[in-house]
C-alpha positions in Angstrom: -137.4 38.3 65.9 -134.1 38.9 64.0 -135.7 40.4 61.0 -137.5 43.0 63.1 -134.3 43.8 65.1 -132.3 44.2 61.9 -134.9 46.4 60.3 -134.9 48.6 63.4 -131.1 48.8 63.4 -131.0 49.8 59.7 -133.7 52.4 60.3 -131.9 53.9 63.3 -128.4 53.7 61.8 -129.5 55.6 58.6 -132.2 57.7 60.3 -134.9 56.5 57.9 -138.5 55.6 58.9 -138.8 52.0 59.9 -141.7 51.5 57.4 -139.3 52.5 54.6 -136.9 49.7 55.4 -137.3 46.5 53.3 -135.3 43.4 52.9 -134.0 44.9 49.7 -132.8 48.2 51.3 -129.2 48.5 50.3 -126.5 51.1 49.5 -127.8 51.3 45.9 -131.2 52.6 47.1 -130.2 54.3 50.3 -128.1 57.5 49.8 -126.8 57.6 53.4 -125.6 54.0 53.3 -122.0 54.7 52.3 -118.8 53.3 53.7 -119.1 55.2 57.0 -122.7 54.2 57.3 -121.6 50.6 56.7 -119.2 50.7 59.6 -121.8 52.3 61.9 -124.2 49.6 60.8 -121.7 46.9 61.6 -121.0 48.4 65.0 -124.7 48.6 65.8 -125.3 45.0 64.7 -122.3 43.8 66.8 -123.6 45.6 69.8 -127.2 44.5 69.5 -126.4 40.8 68.9 -123.3 40.7 71.1 -121.1 39.3 68.3 -118.0 40.3 66.3 -118.3 40.3 62.5 -115.2 39.1 60.6 -113.7 41.2 57.8 -115.1 38.9 55.1 -118.5 38.9 56.8 -118.7 42.7 56.7 -118.3 42.5 52.9 -121.2 40.0 52.7 -123.6 42.8 53.9 -125.2 44.1 50.7 -128.7 44.7 51.9 -131.0 44.1 54.8 -131.7 40.5 53.9 -128.0 39.7 53.8 -127.7 41.0 57.4 -130.6 38.8 58.6 -129.0 35.8 56.8 -125.6 36.5 58.3 -126.9 36.8 61.9 -128.9 33.7 61.6 -125.8 31.8 60.3 -123.6 33.1 63.1 -126.2 32.4 65.8 -126.6 28.8 64.6 -122.7 28.4 64.6 -122.4 29.3 68.3 
């Protein structure tokens, strides 16, 4: 399940309990989600899903839901 994988990646990347990660988890409500955290998150997503995110796509990541949407979109394109 992509949502579950993404939730786990967000929890592990930012070292927060998985039960605290929601689809609305974002930089505005997660203090450790800064620009460095964003890059770590992107690298973990790319590794887990064996894909490369384009520059524009990285800026589409605004919360957990947007990651799920982006991955679903990329997986249907391939």
